[in-house]
BAFI-3210 file (N, C-alpha, C; in Angstrom, 3 decimals, decimal comma, padded with zeros to 6 digits):
// residues 285
n [1|2|3|4|5|6|7|8|9|10|11|12|13|14|15|16|17|18|19|20|21|22|23|24|25|26|27|28|29|30|31|32|33|34|35|36|37|38|39|40|41|42|43|44|45|46|47|48|49|50|51|52|53|54|55|56|57|58|59|60|61|62|63|64|65|66|67|68|69|70|71|72|73|74|75|76|77|78|79|80|81|82|83|84|85|86|87|88|89|90|91|92|93|94|95|96|97|98|99|100|101|102|103|104|105|106|107|108|109|110|111|112|113|114|115|116|117|118|119|120|121|122|123|124|125|126|127|128|129|130|131|132|133|134|135|136|137|138|139|140|141|142|143|144|145|146|147|148|149|150|151|152|153|154|155|156|157|158|159|160|161|162|163|164|165|166|167|168|169|170|171|172|173|174|175|176|177|178|179|180|181|182|183|184|185|186|187|188|189|190|191|192|193|194|195|196|197|198|199|200|201|202|203|204|205|206|207|208|209|210|211|212|213|214|215|216|217|218|219|220|221|222|223|224|225|226|227|228|229|230|231|232|233|234|235|236|237|238|239|240|241|242|243|244|245|246|247|248|249|250|251|252|253|254|255|256|257|258|259|260|261|262|263|264|265|266|267|268|269|270|271|272|273|274|275|276|277|278|279|280|281|282|283|284|285]
n.u [-058,706|-057,424|-054,838|-052,347|-050,316|-050,971|-052,482|-051,345|-049,303|-049,672|-049,394|-052,244|-053,315|-053,647|-051,138|-048,564|-045,842|-043,247|-043,426|-043,499|-040,845|-039,290|-039,764|-038,870|-036,304|-035,563|-036,117|-034,568|-031,929|-031,372|-031,259|-027,989|-027,383|-026,900|-024,959|-022,658|-021,960|-021,703|-019,529|-017,615|-017,172|-015,680|-014,686|-015,037|-012,675|-011,124|-009,423|-008,128|-005,761|-003,983|-001,049|002,227|-000,396|000,476|002,476|005,102|005,819|007,946|008,969|009,074|006,427|005,536|002,898|001,757|-000,806|-003,367|-005,262|-007,653|-008,830|-007,197|-005,742|-004,386|-004,131|-005,470|-006,953|-005,986|-006,403|-006,273|-007,920|-007,953|-009,238|-012,998|-013,510|-014,589|-014,547|-014,020|-015,028|-015,630|-014,977|-013,818|-011,583|-008,168|-005,362|-003,367|-003,884|-002,909|-002,695|001,050|001,817|003,580|004,086|002,234|000,339|-002,221|-003,021|-001,632|-001,106|001,587|001,937|002,466|002,473|001,593|002,290|001,362|-000,113|000,392|-002,673|-005,347|-006,876|-008,629|-008,725|-009,215|-010,096|-010,212|-011,326|-011,810|-012,746|-014,637|-016,107|-014,458|-013,776|-013,263|-011,818|-012,243|-010,381|-008,146|-005,318|-002,672|-000,790|001,569|004,108|006,782|010,402|012,279|014,897|018,225|020,739|024,207|026,358|030,075|032,306|029,805|028,983|030,252|027,700|025,034|025,324|023,733|021,853|019,011|016,448|014,178|010,411|009,219|007,899|008,101|007,020|007,692|009,228|007,888|009,692|012,115|010,668|011,497|014,327|014,895|015,665|015,875|018,753|020,334|022,346|023,190|024,660|024,911|027,104|028,369|028,699|030,459|032,474|032,037|032,739|030,103|027,807|026,214|026,377|023,005|021,004|018,676|016,774|014,213|011,380|008,362|006,135|002,991|001,385|000,218|000,033|-001,423|-001,282|-001,501|-003,911|-003,033|-004,287|-002,669|-002,103|-000,926|001,595|000,479|-001,978|-003,769|-004,719|-003,832|-003,195|-001,860|000,526|001,242|004,263|003,572|003,221|005,165|003,900|005,596|007,170|009,427|011,424|014,587|017,683|020,252|023,341|023,656|023,855|023,250|021,852|021,884|019,027|018,243|017,649|020,481|021,573|023,428|022,983|020,278|017,288|015,770|013,248|009,213|007,349|009,038|011,220|012,895|015,923|017,041|019,492|021,345|023,925|021,950|019,775|017,698|015,662|013,186|011,499|009,105|009,531|007,656|007,413|008,980|010,940|013,087|015,621|018,422|021,080|023,151|025,623|026,717|025,826]
n.v [000,295|001,700|005,044|004,310|006,273|009,497|012,992|013,851|013,347|011,030|008,004|005,032|007,230|007,570|007,911|009,632|010,345|011,763|011,443|008,973|007,707|009,228|007,148|005,341|005,524|006,237|003,343|001,970|003,686|003,077|000,114|000,625|002,753|001,896|-000,649|000,940|002,145|-000,347|-001,191|000,572|001,768|002,054|-000,224|-000,059|000,546|-002,357|-003,304|-005,237|-006,481|-004,606|-003,730|-002,698|-003,852|-002,389|000,241|002,408|005,498|006,763|005,698|004,628|005,284|003,857|002,026|-000,997|-001,542|-003,735|-005,834|-004,850|-002,940|-001,419|002,513|004,972|007,950|007,917|009,490|009,599|009,196|009,444|009,334|009,847|007,345|007,045|009,825|012,849|014,779|013,912|014,771|012,961|013,358|016,440|016,722|017,960|018,993|017,957|015,624|014,064|011,123|009,808|008,697|005,882|003,614|001,591|-000,316|-002,698|-003,678|-003,575|-001,424|001,379|003,219|006,602|007,930|010,315|013,601|011,679|012,086|009,706|007,182|004,804|005,109|005,766|005,076|006,465|006,516|008,449|009,109|011,873|013,210|011,746|009,511|006,038|003,893|002,144|002,045|000,508|001,237|001,061|000,856|001,394|003,430|003,836|005,096|006,775|005,749|007,766|010,118|009,748|011,239|011,504|010,762|012,267|009,214|006,996|003,904|001,340|000,397|-002,024|-005,422|-007,745|-010,548|-011,062|-012,038|-011,618|-010,458|-009,968|-008,485|-008,462|-007,619|-008,133|-008,397|-010,498|-011,712|-012,083|-012,853|-015,234|-015,961|-015,405|-016,679|-018,725|-019,087|-017,068|-014,637|-011,047|-007,683|-005,364|-003,726|-003,671|-002,271|000,375|-001,680|-003,538|-006,403|-007,216|-007,062|-008,431|-009,989|-009,545|-012,468|-015,160|-016,910|-018,260|-018,196|-017,473|-017,681|-015,308|-014,641|-014,876|-011,944|-010,645|-008,842|-005,980|-002,313|000,553|004,041|006,885|010,494|012,219|013,846|017,202|016,669|014,776|011,640|008,284|004,787|002,851|-000,477|-002,349|-003,983|-007,814|-008,529|-010,923|-011,648|-011,949|-013,447|-013,165|-014,833|-013,423|-013,004|-011,340|-009,833|-007,455|-003,465|-001,601|001,230|003,904|002,278|001,688|-000,678|-001,051|-001,521|-002,018|000,632|000,897|001,034|-001,095|-002,363|-003,111|-001,611|-000,147|000,174|-001,917|-003,323|-005,442|-007,134|-008,639|-010,484|-011,142|-009,498|-006,672|-006,023|-004,296|-004,377|-004,327|-004,011|-006,285|-007,650|-008,555|-011,584|-013,004|-011,655|-012,653|-011,451|-012,860|-013,549|-012,522|-013,252]
n.w [-048,444|-045,531|-044,598|-043,277|-042,052|-042,218|-043,239|-040,825|-039,838|-038,349|-037,037|-037,701|-037,254|-034,868|-033,292|-032,989|-034,950|-034,102|-031,274|-030,714|-031,574|-030,148|-028,046|-028,163|-028,768|-026,703|-025,054|-026,498|-025,883|-023,007|-021,551|-023,026|-022,100|-019,510|-020,026|-020,860|-017,825|-016,234|-017,909|-017,525|-014,445|-011,817|-009,022|-005,917|-003,704|-002,066|001,913|003,003|004,235|006,435|007,861|010,068|012,855|015,165|016,014|017,313|017,656|017,248|015,135|012,195|010,752|008,695|007,431|005,580|003,087|001,833|-000,318|-003,233|-005,878|-005,356|-006,758|-008,847|-007,831|-005,403|-002,250|001,427|004,310|008,339|010,717|014,567|016,291|017,173|017,222|018,252|016,385|013,965|011,339|008,191|004,850|005,940|006,205|007,400|005,725|007,227|008,789|006,099|004,590|003,216|-000,228|-000,720|-001,895|-004,970|-006,474|-007,965|-005,710|-003,674|-000,712|000,106|002,713|004,670|007,612|008,996|011,499|013,656|017,524|020,018|019,620|018,588|014,968|012,972|009,038|006,181|002,795|000,120|-003,350|-005,568|-003,656|-002,679|000,083|-000,229|000,536|003,656|006,973|010,368|013,022|012,979|012,845|015,820|017,505|019,531|022,497|021,704|022,329|024,564|022,633|023,391|023,886|022,827|024,511|025,172|025,876|026,429|026,388|023,847|022,032|022,494|020,841|018,426|017,814|015,017|014,321|011,679|010,292|006,611|004,045|000,560|-002,287|-005,155|-008,850|-011,602|-013,467|-011,351|-009,117|-008,943|-008,170|-005,750|-002,846|-000,838|002,200|000,572|001,233|002,121|000,137|001,289|002,658|006,175|009,120|010,036|009,416|011,576|013,786|015,026|013,354|011,040|007,196|006,022|006,054|003,850|006,289|005,209|002,835|001,473|-000,913|-000,553|-002,608|-006,045|-008,342|-011,725|-014,772|-014,728|-015,176|-015,690|-015,393|-015,949|-015,529|-017,618|-020,025|-021,170|-020,079|-020,422|-019,966|-019,858|-020,537|-018,970|-018,011|-015,671|-014,754|-013,493|-010,637|-007,457|-003,854|-001,911|001,864|003,505|006,416|008,101|008,824|010,254|012,427|014,028|015,939|018,400|018,724|020,483|021,665|019,256|016,609|014,466|010,904|008,251|008,279|008,785|010,400|012,033|012,694|013,111|010,713|008,840|006,035|004,201|002,855|000,863|-000,796|-003,833|-005,733|-008,141|-007,822|-006,388|-003,911|-002,124|000,583|003,770|006,867|008,824|011,548|014,444|015,181|016,918|019,241|019,864|022,433|023,315|021,203|018,209|014,668]
ca.u [-057,973|-056,984|-054,002|-051,267|-049,934|-051,650|-051,999|-051,194|-048,269|-050,161|-049,741|-053,297|-054,120|-053,259|-049,884|-047,255|-044,460|-042,242|-043,297|-043,345|-039,723|-038,419|-040,329|-037,945|-034,922|-035,508|-036,138|-033,103|-031,004|-031,571|-029,869|-026,842|-027,319|-026,848|-023,553|-021,871|-022,430|-021,170|-017,702|-016,453|-017,627|-014,656|-014,566|-014,551|-011,332|-011,085|-008,789|-007,913|-004,819|-003,195|000,829|001,847|-000,796|001,424|004,316|005,760|005,894|009,622|009,382|009,073|005,487|004,563|001,913|001,744|-001,776|-002,994|-006,431|-008,092|-008,952|-005,791|-005,761|-003,985|-005,323|-006,709|-006,050|-005,804|-006,507|-006,444|-008,480|-008,748|-011,342|-013,939|-013,022|-016,368|-014,790|-013,392|-015,746|-015,155|-014,804|-013,272|-010,272|-007,128|-004,246|-002,502|-004,332|-003,544|-000,785|001,640|001,714|004,700|004,661|000,982|-000,629|-004,029|-003,606|-000,631|000,105|002,682|001,647|003,311|001,002|001,281|003,144|000,388|000,371|-000,723|-003,977|-005,540|-006,616|-009,443|-007,881|-010,215|-009,967|-011,334|-011,244|-012,208|-013,831|-015,515|-015,146|-014,547|-013,333|-012,704|-010,988|-012,028|-009,481|-006,268|-003,772|-002,356|000,755|002,067|004,498|008,346|011,073|012,902|016,009|019,096|021,941|025,281|027,947|031,660|032,584|029,212|029,912|030,017|026,554|025,051|025,033|023,210|021,523|017,366|015,517|013,049|009,643|009,261|007,528|008,809|006,858|008,823|008,781|007,623|011,374|013,039|011,366|012,748|016,110|015,532|015,556|016,458|020,076|020,710|022,985|022,829|025,748|024,810|027,989|027,879|028,349|031,418|032,605|031,564|032,187|028,938|026,842|027,139|025,326|021,502|020,660|017,180|015,880|012,586|010,838|007,281|005,445|002,016|000,302|000,801|-000,507|-001,491|-000,695|-003,066|-004,201|-004,019|-004,828|-002,044|-002,221|000,413|002,084|-000,649|-003,252|-003,985|-004,839|-002,891|-002,821|-000,259|000,527|002,708|004,787|002,988|004,349|004,807|004,465|006,968|006,841|010,648|012,343|015,775|018,873|021,766|023,221|023,174|024,478|022,327|022,095|020,983|018,090|017,568|018,583|020,218|022,085|023,496|022,324|018,239|016,356|015,079|011,856|008,003|006,986|010,634|011,721|013,998|016,942|018,392|020,692|022,068|024,290|021,542|019,086|017,596|014,483|012,742|010,095|008,442|009,463|006,154|007,858|010,311|010,822|013,560|016,870|019,338|022,238|024,703|026,209|025,861|025,550]
ca.v [000,326|003,303|005,849|004,133|007,674|010,724|014,295|015,139|012,792|010,437|006,787|005,033|008,139|007,731|008,002|011,127|009,596|012,044|010,741|007,374|007,974|009,662|006,545|004,072|006,074|005,949|002,101|001,066|004,544|002,497|-000,699|000,281|002,930|000,324|-001,658|001,278|001,944|-001,582|-001,870|001,828|001,899|001,571|-000,750|000,642|-000,076|-003,386|-003,150|-006,864|-006,170|-003,327|-004,341|-003,431|-003,190|-001,168|001,289|002,935|007,001|007,566|004,662|004,831|005,348|003,030|001,023|-001,595|-001,945|-005,578|-005,488|-005,263|-002,153|000,166|003,164|006,292|009,593|007,802|009,939|008,690|010,275|008,965|010,090|009,240|005,992|007,446|011,141|013,614|015,980|013,343|014,308|012,032|014,568|017,208|015,918|018,638|018,206|017,599|014,146|013,051|010,228|010,445|006,921|005,381|002,313|001,770|-001,769|-002,063|-004,638|-003,454|000,350|001,689|004,568|007,517|008,535|012,583|013,497|012,856|012,078|008,302|006,460|004,572|005,706|004,701|005,266|006,613|006,389|009,190|009,225|012,788|013,724|010,524|007,939|004,742|002,751|002,638|000,951|001,351|001,118|000,200|000,591|001,870|004,609|003,890|006,039|005,664|006,171|009,129|010,271|009,850|012,533|011,170|012,118|011,476|008,184|006,255|002,385|000,480|-000,298|-003,863|-006,455|-009,008|-011,768|-011,028|-012,791|-010,883|-011,032|-008,453|-008,611|-007,204|-007,026|-009,220|-008,390|-011,606|-012,412|-011,919|-013,903|-017,607|-015,688|-015,314|-018,258|-019,984|-019,003|-015,943|-013,371|-009,741|-007,638|-004,444|-003,379|-003,880|-000,650|000,332|-002,863|-004,294|-007,339|-007,695|-006,587|-009,173|-009,932|-010,699|-014,134|-014,864|-018,397|-018,990|-017,687|-017,717|-016,822|-015,426|-014,382|-013,523|-011,216|-010,466|-007,319|-004,186|-001,908|001,633|005,089|008,153|011,525|012,074|015,149|017,699|016,763|013,189|010,082|007,194|003,665|002,298|-000,997|-002,931|-005,465|-008,884|-008,717|-011,519|-010,760|-012,616|-012,996|-013,747|-015,126|-012,346|-013,215|-010,735|-009,277|-005,565|-003,809|-001,383|002,627|004,484|001,777|001,025|-001,558|-000,906|-002,785|-001,494|002,678|000,369|000,289|-002,610|-002,653|-003,182|-000,729|000,195|-000,459|-003,639|-004,012|-006,551|-006,853|-010,004|-010,071|-010,820|-008,541|-005,834|-005,676|-002,941|-004,661|-003,666|-005,370|-006,684|-007,893|-008,863|-012,948|-013,308|-011,511|-012,938|-010,870|-013,635|-013,518|-012,412|-014,693]
ca.w [-047,198|-044,889|-045,119|-042,208|-041,485|-042,394|-042,990|-039,687|-039,333|-037,357|-037,707|-038,030|-036,525|-033,253|-032,383|-033,719|-035,253|-033,593|-030,374|-031,347|-032,109|-029,470|-027,114|-029,089|-029,289|-024,900|-024,622|-027,147|-024,952|-021,438|-022,231|-023,894|-020,326|-018,505|-020,375|-020,436|-016,985|-016,394|-018,283|-017,044|-013,578|-011,332|-008,724|-004,664|-002,656|-000,600|002,182|003,875|005,822|007,217|008,756|011,444|013,165|016,359|015,904|017,897|017,016|016,789|014,260|010,398|010,464|007,617|007,509|004,508|002,664|000,961|-000,619|-004,775|-007,123|-005,226|-008,221|-008,658|-007,254|-004,194|-001,255|002,355|005,902|009,253|012,045|015,844|016,284|018,197|017,879|017,811|015,432|012,547|010,104|007,493|004,464|006,207|007,072|006,786|005,256|008,632|008,745|004,667|004,289|001,695|-000,612|-000,943|-002,950|-005,173|-006,923|-007,698|-004,681|-002,208|-001,024|001,178|003,208|005,526|008,815|009,060|012,247|015,537|018,674|020,083|020,439|017,563|014,394|011,600|007,923|005,371|001,177|-000,535|-004,721|-005,312|-002,539|-002,403|000,969|-000,940|001,857|005,128|007,961|011,680|013,866|011,447|014,111|017,377|017,682|021,116|022,760|021,602|023,580|024,681|022,184|023,920|023,252|022,519|025,072|025,175|027,485|026,356|025,428|022,427|021,443|021,733|019,518|018,544|016,173|015,036|012,704|011,796|009,133|005,984|003,169|-000,342|-003,818|-006,742|-010,194|-011,947|-013,493|-010,520|-008,217|-009,140|-008,127|-004,340|-002,610|000,807|002,379|000,221|001,148|001,561|-000,203|002,140|004,070|007,284|009,916|009,850|010,209|013,186|014,037|015,304|012,187|010,284|006,663|006,626|005,120|003,974|006,880|004,895|001,845|001,354|-001,340|-000,527|-003,732|-006,982|-009,459|-013,383|-015,558|-014,171|-016,806|-014,835|-016,254|-015,850|-016,095|-018,703|-020,675|-021,937|-018,919|-020,943|-019,346|-020,585|-019,831|-018,475|-017,786|-014,754|-014,286|-013,290|-009,137|-006,855|-003,097|-000,793|002,618|004,120|007,569|007,679|010,146|010,477|013,237|013,894|016,538|019,191|018,267|021,327|021,763|017,937|016,665|012,940|010,089|007,238|007,795|008,242|011,493|012,120|013,349|012,300|010,034|008,472|004,950|004,490|000,662|000,682|-002,955|-003,762|-007,233|-009,557|-007,914|-005,572|-003,124|-000,871|001,255|004,994|008,192|009,336|013,049|015,222|016,065|017,743|018,917|020,501|023,071|023,682|020,266|016,560|013,572]
c.u [-057,774|-055,836|-053,466|-051,131|-050,719|-051,564|-051,212|-049,926|-048,550|-049,723|-051,087|-053,801|-054,751|-051,600|-048,784|-046,602|-043,541|-042,306|-043,081|-041,598|-039,182|-039,036|-039,154|-036,854|-034,539|-034,747|-034,488|-032,204|-030,811|-030,817|-028,498|-026,308|-026,165|-025,314|-022,344|-021,582|-021,343|-019,735|-017,477|-016,399|-015,694|-015,003|-014,376|-013,513|-012,366|-009,944|-009,289|-006,765|-004,099|-001,939|001,186|000,483|-000,752|002,780|004,033|006,210|006,966|009,819|009,056|007,888|004,575|003,811|001,957|000,039|-002,452|-004,742|-006,433|-008,504|-008,625|-006,225|-005,217|-004,539|-006,158|-005,722|-006,646|-005,537|-006,516|-007,153|-008,406|-009,978|-012,181|-013,826|-014,333|-015,946|-013,915|-014,663|-015,914|-015,408|-014,599|-011,968|-009,189|-005,915|-003,393|-002,538|-003,944|-002,200|-000,229|002,177|002,736|004,877|002,925|000,746|-001,447|-004,228|-002,682|-000,527|001,265|002,705|002,696|002,788|002,245|001,924|001,966|000,659|-000,341|-001,671|-004,491|-006,519|-007,565|-008,378|-009,446|-008,957|-010,831|-010,737|-012,336|-013,372|-014,671|-015,696|-015,370|-014,166|-012,893|-012,954|-011,492|-010,958|-008,163|-005,592|-003,397|-000,704|000,749|003,685|005,764|008,839|011,904|014,310|017,084|020,438|022,941|025,897|029,514|031,814|031,554|029,865|029,861|028,760|026,574|025,246|023,773|022,313|020,035|017,700|014,110|011,586|009,272|009,099|008,054|007,646|007,935|007,911|008,998|009,100|011,721|012,355|011,589|013,567|015,693|014,509|016,079|017,747|020,926|020,752|022,800|024,094|025,915|026,240|027,968|029,028|029,582|032,605|033,091|030,945|031,155|027,537|027,439|026,005|023,935|021,283|019,239|017,127|015,030|012,206|009,664|006,770|003,573|001,109|001,082|000,212|-000,536|-000,647|-001,460|-002,788|-004,405|-003,845|-004,268|-003,112|-001,058|000,208|000,367|-002,027|-003,807|-003,939|-003,982|-002,830|-002,040|000,031|001,761|002,525|003,488|004,005|003,454|004,561|004,837|007,547|008,617|010,688|013,984|016,463|019,801|022,382|023,848|023,504|022,880|023,005|021,695|019,493|017,240|018,166|018,984|021,554|022,753|022,889|021,102|018,324|015,317|014,224|010,917|008,575|008,538|011,143|012,745|014,673|017,160|018,617|021,500|023,333|023,400|020,317|018,645|016,225|013,767|011,087|010,275|008,371|008,024|006,420|008,727|010,024|011,319|014,313|017,315|020,680|022,842|025,800|025,907|026,550|027,488]
c.v [001,952|003,141|005,340|005,153|009,140|011,919|014,877|014,132|011,746|009,210|005,658|005,739|008,368|008,140|008,522|010,556|010,467|011,974|009,230|006,705|008,447|008,557|005,127|004,530|005,488|004,418|001,703|002,162|003,566|001,626|-000,766|001,607|002,509|-000,495|-000,292|001,517|000,919|-001,905|-000,345|002,208|001,582|000,813|000,034|-000,878|-000,840|-003,802|-004,586|-007,237|-004,941|-003,873|-003,237|-002,701|-002,172|-000,877|002,235|004,710|007,376|006,109|005,332|005,573|005,233|002,260|000,658|-001,736|-002,968|-005,286|-005,635|-003,804|-000,513|001,157|004,264|007,206|009,240|008,383|009,104|009,746|008,956|009,829|009,362|008,266|007,315|009,446|011,874|014,532|015,950|013,072|013,592|013,151|016,104|017,130|017,225|018,051|017,312|016,226|013,414|012,043|010,247|008,239|007,500|004,633|001,999|000,708|-001,895|-003,563|-004,932|-001,899|000,310|002,999|005,079|007,629|009,621|012,471|013,817|011,813|010,741|008,202|005,568|004,970|004,852|005,367|005,239|006,818|007,542|008,611|010,252|013,723|012,881|009,618|006,917|002,887|002,880|001,344|001,472|000,629|000,607|000,675|001,807|002,732|004,302|004,968|005,832|006,417|006,988|009,088|010,337|010,594|012,184|011,792|011,064|010,535|006,727|004,980|002,245|000,507|-001,612|-004,553|-007,668|-009,590|-011,635|-011,847|-011,720|-011,089|-009,749|-009,091|-007,972|-007,924|-007,590|-008,599|-009,367|-012,873|-012,074|-013,067|-014,866|-017,114|-015,714|-016,375|-018,281|-019,386|-017,685|-015,146|-012,391|-009,241|-006,313|-004,696|-003,161|-002,723|-000,460|-000,289|-003,581|-005,174|-008,023|-007,308|-007,207|-009,355|-010,518|-012,117|-014,231|-016,869|-018,769|-017,891|-018,219|-017,115|-017,086|-015,344|-013,605|-012,879|-011,004|-009,504|-006,451|-003,487|-000,312|003,388|006,449|009,166|011,755|014,050|015,270|017,385|015,493|012,788|009,212|005,899|002,934|000,527|-001,395|-004,415|-006,680|-008,692|-010,238|-011,282|-012,115|-012,538|-014,335|-013,786|-014,289|-013,316|-012,060|-010,313|-007,676|-005,303|-002,128|000,350|003,388|004,515|000,948|000,515|-001,592|-002,290|-002,129|-000,053|001,908|000,688|-000,693|-002,569|-002,395|-001,780|000,855|000,025|-000,973|-003,482|-004,183|-006,861|-008,418|-009,195|-010,127|-009,777|-007,513|-006,395|-004,843|-003,634|-004,198|-004,492|-004,876|-006,860|-009,155|-010,465|-013,004|-011,833|-011,800|-012,743|-011,443|-013,360|-013,144|-013,530|-015,350]
c.w [-046,670|-044,728|-043,465|-041,582|-042,566|-042,573|-042,087|-039,459|-038,385|-037,679|-036,663|-037,088|-034,980|-032,743|-033,630|-033,271|-033,806|-031,821|-030,123|-031,057|-031,159|-028,374|-027,627|-028,867|-027,154|-024,900|-025,195|-026,256|-023,758|-021,098|-022,489|-022,621|-019,716|-018,602|-020,801|-018,997|-015,957|-016,593|-017,891|-016,031|-012,985|-009,855|-006,926|-004,368|-001,846|000,027|002,733|004,664|005,324|008,070|008,663|011,865|014,290|015,773|016,569|017,043|016,797|015,540|012,556|009,919|009,087|007,583|005,486|004,050|001,979|000,912|-002,088|-005,310|-006,269|-006,569|-007,777|-008,140|-006,173|-002,806|000,425|003,424|006,809|009,835|013,302|016,502|017,281|018,237|016,749|016,697|014,286|011,890|008,604|006,002|004,956|007,339|006,381|006,364|006,028|008,491|007,512|005,314|003,063|001,119|-000,944|-002,277|-003,516|-006,172|-007,181|-006,723|-003,353|-002,151|000,406|001,684|004,105|006,319|008,824|010,579|013,241|016,129|019,200|020,034|018,474|016,520|013,301|010,967|007,014|003,675|000,725|-002,025|-005,009|-004,823|-002,173|-001,752|000,437|-000,488|002,985|005,993|009,436|012,428|013,992|012,125|014,622|017,410|019,084|021,260|022,836|022,554|023,373|023,998|023,691|023,495|023,501|023,325|025,003|026,422|026,825|025,739|024,501|022,556|021,276|020,620|019,668|017,491|016,337|014,303|012,705|010,434|007,842|004,741|001,510|-001,758|-005,091|-007,898|-010,549|-012,154|-012,103|-009,116|-008,251|-008,804|-007,066|-003,440|-000,908|001,161|001,667|000,922|000,699|001,210|000,159|003,002|004,999|008,116|009,977|010,177|010,774|013,373|013,885|014,310|011,229|008,951|006,683|005,665|004,974|004,782|006,078|004,185|001,313|-000,009|-001,221|-001,774|-004,966|-008,300|-011,111|-013,683|-015,074|-015,175|-015,457|-015,715|-015,148|-016,060|-016,601|-019,298|-021,233|-021,413|-019,444|-020,238|-020,461|-019,578|-019,625|-018,027|-016,906|-014,647|-012,732|-012,039|-007,889|-005,131|-001,877|000,517|003,300|005,841|007,318|008,682|010,137|012,036|013,631|015,387|016,989|019,559|019,257|021,941|020,416|017,182|014,516|012,666|008,901|006,928|007,512|009,729|010,717|013,074|012,924|011,713|009,339|007,106|004,555|003,114|001,634|-000,810|-002,525|-005,695|-008,509|-008,935|-006,078|-005,063|-002,370|-000,523|003,135|005,740|009,050|011,269|013,777|015,569|016,995|017,665|020,249|021,066|023,054|022,463|018,628|016,263|013,354]
res [m|s|q|v|i|d|e|r|g|s|l|f|g|r|y|n|l|i|d|l|a|a|v|v|m|v|v|v|l|i|p|m|a|y|v|a|y|r|v|f|r|q|p|a|p|v|i|t|s|i|t|p|s|t|m|s|v|d|s|a|r|r|v|r|i|t|g|q|h|f|r|p|f|l|s|a|f|v|a|k|t|d|d|p|y|a|i|p|g|n|f|p|e|t|m|r|m|q|f|m|i|e|t|p|t|a|v|e|l|v|l|p|s|v|p|p|g|t|y|d|l|y|l|y|d|e|g|r|n|v|a|h|q|a|s|a|f|t|l|i|p|g|a|r|p|k|t|p|q|p|g|d|p|v|p|d|t|a|t|i|d|f|t|a|r|f|d|v|d|n|e|i|t|p|l|v|k|q|d|a|v|d|l|n|k|p|d|n|d|h|p|a|t|t|p|a|k|l|a|s|v|k|k|l|s|t|g|g|s|d|v|a|l|r|l|g|d|g|g|r|l|a|a|v|m|s|a|p|r|t|t|i|e|a|v|i|r|l|g|v|t|q|d|h|g|v|w|v|y|a|g|q|h|i|r|p|g|e|g|f|t|f|a|t|a|d|y|l|i|r|g|l|i|t|r|i|n|a|v|n|l|k|a|p|l]
***
C-alpha cells in the first residue's frame, strides 16, 4: 500500500495539507458568515404614513411618522422637493429635524425653521441614507400675528371637534374610553372654555415589546425593552377661545400638528392633533 501522506506533507502525492485545510476553512466560514449577517443585520426603516401632510409655518411644525424598523440614532433631514442643490448626504444642520417621540413603529419629528414649500424627508443611519419619502409634507404661509392693543374685543368662542392620535401603554389602553372627560382647567375659567371629552375612541394598532440598543454609561451598548403600546385615534370635543387667530384650550393650541394632552383621574396621555373636523361658532358646549 502506498503512503497516504508523503514526506513533503502532500495527500496522495497531489494535495498539500496546508492548502487543503485553508480550502476547508473557507468552505465552512462562508455559510457561517452568511448566517451571522442574516441574524445581526438591521432592516431598513419603512415609512407608511406621515401626518399631517399640510401645516402652517406658524404651527408647532410637528409631524408624526408611522412605519416599521425605526431605531435609535437615526437622523432626519428635510429638503425642498426638486431642489437642485438638495444633494442627499450633504445636508446642513439647519435642515435637520428634531426627534420628540421614538418607538420602532412611530416617530414624532419637529421641523426646522424652513420657509413655505413642499419638502422631501430623508432618514440617515450613520451617514447612510436608509429611507426617503418624496413630497412628504407641505408648509403653507401662516397668518401674520396681531399685536394685542388696549380695548381689543374678547376673543371669539367655539366648540371644536378634532382628531388626535395617541401612543398608549397597553396597560392604560382599556381605560381610554368614549365619554371620558379631561381634568385640565379651562383658561381663566372662561365659561366658553369647557373640558375636553372623548367623543369616540378607535384602536388602530397594537404592538408588542421591542428591544432596542441604546448607548449607556461608559459607551457600552445596552438592550432596552420598551413597554407594549397601542395607537389610538380619538375624536375630541371641547369648547375653546380664539386668541389672535389661534384656538386655545387650557394653554394648548388646537390646530393640526400641535401636541395635545388629555388627563383623567386614572391616566394621562399625550398625542398629536391630525385634523380639525368641525368648528361651531354659535355656542360652547
